[in-house]
C-alpha positions in Angstrom: 84.4 -70.8 -9.8 81.0 -69.0 -10.7 81.0 -65.1 -10.5 80.2 -63.4 -7.2 77.3 -61.4 -6.5 78.4 -58.1 -6.3 77.1 -56.4 -3.3 74.7 -58.0 -0.8 71.0 -57.3 -1.2 67.6 -59.3 -1.7 67.9 -62.1 -4.4 68.6 -59.8 -7.7 67.0 -60.0 -11.2 70.1 -61.1 -12.8 73.3 -62.6 -11.3 74.5 -59.1 -10.8 74.4 -57.3 -7.4 75.7 -54.0 -8.5 72.1 -52.8 -8.5 71.3 -50.9 -5.4 67.5 -52.0 -5.7 66.2 -48.7 -4.4 62.6 -48.4 -3.0 60.9 -46.3 -5.5 58.3 -43.9 -4.0 55.7 -42.8 -6.6 53.9 -39.4 -6.2 50.7 -38.8 -4.9 48.6 -36.1 -6.3 46.3 -34.1 -4.2 43.9 -32.3 -6.4 41.0 -30.1 -5.9 38.7 -28.2 -7.8 37.8 -27.6 -11.7 41.1 -25.7 -12.3 43.1 -28.9 -11.8 41.3 -31.4 -13.8 44.1 -30.9 -16.7 46.7 -31.5 -14.3 44.8 -34.5 -12.9 44.6 -36.0 -16.2 48.4 -35.4 -17.0 48.8 -37.0 -13.8 46.7 -40.0 -14.3 48.4 -40.5 -17.9 51.8 -40.3 -16.4 50.9 -42.6 -13.5 49.4 -45.0 -16.1 52.5 -45.0 -18.2 54.5 -45.7 -15.1 52.4 -48.6 -14.4 52.7 -49.8 -17.7 56.3 -49.5 -17.8 56.7 -51.4 -14.6 54.6 -54.3 -15.9 56.2 -54.4 -19.2 59.7 -54.6 -17.8 58.8 -57.4 -15.4 57.5 -59.4 -18.3 60.6 -58.7 -20.4 62.8 -59.7 -17.7 60.8 -63.1 -17.0 61.5 -63.7 -20.7 65.1 -63.0 -20.6 65.2 -65.5 -17.8 63.5 -68.0 -19.8 65.8 -69.3 -22.5 64.8 -72.4 -24.1 67.2 -75.3 -23.6 67.7 -75.6 -27.4 68.7 -72.0 -28.0 72.4 -71.4 -27.5 73.0 -68.5 -24.9 74.8 -66.3 -27.4 71.7 -66.4 -29.7 69.4 -65.7 -27.0 71.2 -62.8 -25.6 71.2 -60.7 -28.7 67.4 -60.4 -29.5 67.1 -59.7 -25.7 69.5 -56.8 -26.2 67.4 -55.6 -29.1 64.0 -55.9 -27.2 65.6 -53.8 -24.2 66.8 -51.2 -26.3 63.3 -50.9 -28.0 61.8 -50.8 -24.3 64.1 -48.1 -23.2 63.0 -45.9 -26.5 59.4 -46.4 -25.8 59.2 -45.6 -22.1 62.1 -43.1 -22.3 62.0 -40.8 -18.9 60.8 -43.8 -16.9 63.1 -45.2 -14.1 62.8 -48.5 -16.1 64.3 -47.5 -19.3 67.7 -46.4 -17.5 67.6 -49.9 -16.1 66.7 -51.3 -19.5 69.6 -49.4 -21.3 72.2 -51.2 -18.6 70.5 -54.4 -19.1 71.0 -54.2 -22.7 74.6 -53.9 -22.5 74.8 -56.7 -20.1 72.9 -58.7 -22.6 75.5 -58.0 -25.4 78.4 -58.5 -22.8 76.9 -61.9 -21.9 76.5 -62.8 -25.7 80.4 -61.5 -26.0 81.2 -64.0 -23.1 79.6 -66.9 -25.2 80.7 -66.2 -28.7 84.0 -63.9 -29.1 83.0 -63.1 -32.5 80.1 -60.8 -31.0 82.9 -58.8 -28.8 83.0 -56.1 -31.3 79.4 -55.5 -31.4 79.4 -55.2 -27.6 82.5 -52.8 -27.4 81.0 -50.9 -30.1 77.5 -50.3 -28.2 79.2 -49.9 -24.8 81.7 -47.5 -26.3 78.7 -45.3 -27.8 77.4 -44.9 -24.4 80.7 -44.4 -22.5 81.7 -41.5 -25.2 78.3 -39.7 -25.2 78.3 -36.7 -23.1 74.6 -36.5 -23.4 74.1 -39.8 -21.2 73.8 -39.7 -17.6 77.5 -40.1 -16.2 76.8 -43.1 -14.3 75.2 -44.8 -17.2 78.4 -43.8 -19.1 80.6 -44.8 -16.3 79.0 -48.3 -16.1 79.4 -48.9 -19.9 83.1 -48.5 -19.6 83.1 -50.4 -16.1 81.5 -53.6 -18.0 83.9 -53.3 -20.9 86.9 -53.7 -18.1 85.0 -56.6 -16.5 84.9 -58.6 -19.8 88.5 -57.5 -20.8 90.0 -58.7 -17.2 87.7 -61.7 -16.6 85.8 -60.0 -13.9 88.8 -58.9 -11.8 89.1 -55.3 -13.1 92.8 -54.0 -11.5 92.2 -51.5 -8.9 94.2 -48.9 -10.9 91.8 -48.9 -13.9 89.0 -48.7 -11.2 90.9 -45.3 -9.9 91.1 -44.1 -13.2 87.5 -44.6 -14.0 86.4 -42.9 -10.7 88.7 -39.9 -11.8 87.0 -40.0 -15.2 83.5 -40.3 -13.6 83.8 -38.9 -10.0 80.8 -40.0 -7.5 79.8 -42.5 -10.2 77.7 -45.1 -7.9 78.6 -48.1 -10.2 82.1 -47.4 -9.8 81.9 -46.6 -6.1 80.2 -50.0 -5.5 83.1 -51.8 -7.4 85.7 -49.9 -5.0 83.8 -50.5 -2.1 83.8 -54.1 -2.9 87.5 -54.2 -3.7 88.3 -52.4 -0.5 86.8 -55.4 1.5 88.8 -58.0 -0.6 92.3 -56.3 -1.3 94.9 -57.3 1.1 97.5 -55.0 -0.1 97.4 -52.2 2.4 98.6 -49.3 0.1 96.0 -49.9 -2.7 93.2 -50.4 0.0 94.2 -46.8 1.4 94.3 -45.3 -2.0 90.7 -46.6 -2.6 89.5 -45.8 1.0 90.8 -41.7 0.2 89.2 -41.8 -2.8 85.8 -42.6 -1.8 86.1 -40.3 1.1 87.7 -37.4 -0.3 86.2 -37.3 -3.9 83.7 -34.4 -4.6 80.4 -36.0 -5.6 80.8 -39.2 -3.8 77.6 -40.1 -1.9 77.5 -39.6 1.9 77.1 -43.4 2.4 80.4 -44.1 0.6 82.2 -41.3 2.6 80.9 -43.1 6.0 81.8 -46.2 4.8 85.4 -45.1 4.0 85.7 -43.2 6.9 84.7 -46.0 9.4 87.4 -48.2 7.9 90.3 -45.6 8.0 89.5 -45.0 11.7 89.5 -48.6 12.5 85.8 -48.4 13.7 84.9 -51.1 11.1 87.4 -53.7 10.1 86.9 -55.8 7.0 88.4 -59.1 6.7 91.2 -58.0 4.3 92.4 -55.8 7.1 92.7 -58.8 9.6 94.7 -61.1 7.5 97.5 -62.6 9.7 95.5 -61.9 12.8 93.6 -64.1 14.8 90.2 -64.5 13.6 87.7 -64.1 16.6 84.3 -65.5 15.6 81.9 -66.8 18.1 78.2 -67.7 17.9 75.1 -70.0 18.4 74.5 -72.0 15.3 71.0 -72.5 14.0 70.9 -75.9 15.3 72.0 -75.1 18.8 75.9 -75.8 18.6 78.0 -73.1 20.2 80.7 -72.3 17.8 84.0 -70.4 18.5 86.8 -70.4 15.6 89.6 -69.8 18.2 88.6 -73.3 19.9 89.3 -74.9 16.3 93.1 -74.2 16.6 95.1 -77.1 15.1 92.5 -77.4 12.3 92.0 -75.5 9.0 88.8 -73.8 8.9 86.8 -72.5 6.0 84.2 -69.5 6.6 81.8 -69.5 3.9 79.6 -66.4 3.7 76.6 -67.4 1.4 72.6 -67.6 1.2 70.3 -69.9 -0.4 69.2 -67.3 -2.6 72.8 -66.6 -4.1 72.9 -68.7 -7.3 76.6 -68.7 -7.2 76.9 -70.0 -3.9 74.8 -72.9 -4.7 76.7 -73.5 -7.6 79.8 -74.0 -5.7 78.4 -76.2 -2.7 78.9 -79.1 -4.3 82.8 -78.4 -4.5 82.6 -77.4 -0.9 80.8 -80.5 0.0 83.1 -82.6 -1.8 86.2 -81.0 -0.2 84.6 -81.3 3.2 84.0 -85.0 2.8 87.6 -85.5 1.5 89.5 -83.6 4.3 87.2 -83.5 7.1 89.1 -86.6 8.8 92.4 -84.8 8.1 91.4 -81.6 10.3 89.4 -79.5 8.1 86.1 -77.8 9.2 83.7 -75.6 7.7 81.7 -72.7 9.4 78.7 -71.1 7.3 77.6 -67.5 7.8 74.0 -67.6 6.0 72.5 -64.2 4.7 69.1 -65.9 4.6 65.8 -64.3 5.7 63.8 -67.7 6.1 64.9 -70.0 8.6 62.4 -72.6 7.4 64.3 -72.3 3.7 67.8 -72.5 5.2 67.0 -75.6 7.4 65.2 -77.3 4.3 68.2 -76.8 1.9 70.5 -78.1 4.6 68.7 -81.2 5.2 68.0 -81.8 1.4 71.8 -81.4 0.7 73.3 -83.0 3.6 75.3 -80.2 4.9 76.3 -80.9 8.5 78.6 -78.0 9.3 77.2 -75.4 11.5 75.6 -72.4 10.2 74.9 -68.7 11.5 71.6 -67.2 11.0 70.0 -64.0 12.1 67.4 -63.5 9.4 68.5 -60.2 8.7 69.8 -60.7 5.0 72.3 -57.7 4.2 72.0 -56.8 7.9 73.5 -60.1 8.8 75.6 -59.2 12.2 78.7 -60.9 11.4 78.6 -59.7 7.8 78.3 -56.2 9.2 81.3 -56.6 11.4 83.4 -58.1 8.7 82.2 -55.6 6.1 81.2 -58.3 3.9 79.7 -57.1 0.3 80.3 -59.9 -1.9 78.5 -63.4 -1.9 79.9 -66.0 -1.9 82.8 -64.9 0.2 85.3 -67.5 1.6 87.9 -67.0 4.0 90.5 -69.7 5.6 91.9 -69.6 8.9 94.9 -71.8 9.2 95.8 -74.2 12.4 97.2 -71.5 14.6 93.8 -69.7 14.2 95.1 -66.8 12.1 93.3 -65.8 9.1 95.3 -66.6 6.1 93.2 -65.9 3.0 90.4 -63.7 2.0 88.3 -64.3 -1.2 89.5 -67.7 -1.4 87.4 -68.8 -4.1 90.3 -68.8 -6.4 91.8 -72.2 -6.2 90.2 -72.8 -2.5 90.8 -76.2 -2.7 94.6 -75.9 -3.2 94.7 -73.4 -0.6 92.9 -75.8 1.9 95.5 -78.5 1.3 98.5 -76.2 1.6 97.0 -75.0 5.0 96.4 -78.9 5.9 100.1 -79.9 5.1 101.6 -77.0 7.3 
């Protein structure tokens, strides 16, 4: 299965949703009189540098995404990592420099994935950042975090994440992973530990504290909390059909949280379609929850790909109503409901075909 986007937002630059994609406000300068001419000149120079950094970084990202088909991925990632390092040095102090440093490590990690002989170079580079007390704590935490992602094949044990949180309390990178795990972990004890860590750790953002508090209080119930319970899900599909999962009792239902802009979602769609075609007559149904913003784009994709199962759409992307109700943070997310209408599996990307067949046989 392709790696899932971590977190939900607008289409990312890379297949990585850890980035928060903040709206950055650039300063406006209100300068009066000759006494401020020197300040005005400095301000213009800084703004020019900022504009230059943004333009250069945009061009660099486009180049990173334009690997020639005849160039192996591992070979491509290494020089890109070097370019990102050089960019970060040239534009030190600009917001793009911090992004470039993170993306450099990501490129080295990607190279190590494709060629294991490059793993020592990645580990050396990421360890240098992780252990450097002069580096921003969140960059240090992220460096260790992507080491763990490589070591554990993108599924870092909760215990390791909690240890990293203790080492770098308040790190947004680690907080994002913990929040994602909260919504996918069905082990109640582990989920409770993560929620307490997010709520009670000094330095945690108010956003994370609120997130944890709402789940601990029961105000928000992620899918992971609902396993073994009847799944209540009703809506009017984009094509006008009325959908009520509880009225599909007697059938196995796959709930697919996805978007047309989500690369891994599109990559796995052929497998989902094949599973539907092979098992629909045996009592298998699919319900899609689209996080798209543009209805014509969604409808065009459904028509082109011959996808006939009903789709929820409200055009709110990360503010998707059903997604918020179920605290969906990762795309794609697959959930399976059994013939009795009970939610049985969350994060069913792993061996979901076998899980479907298992439930159909019951």
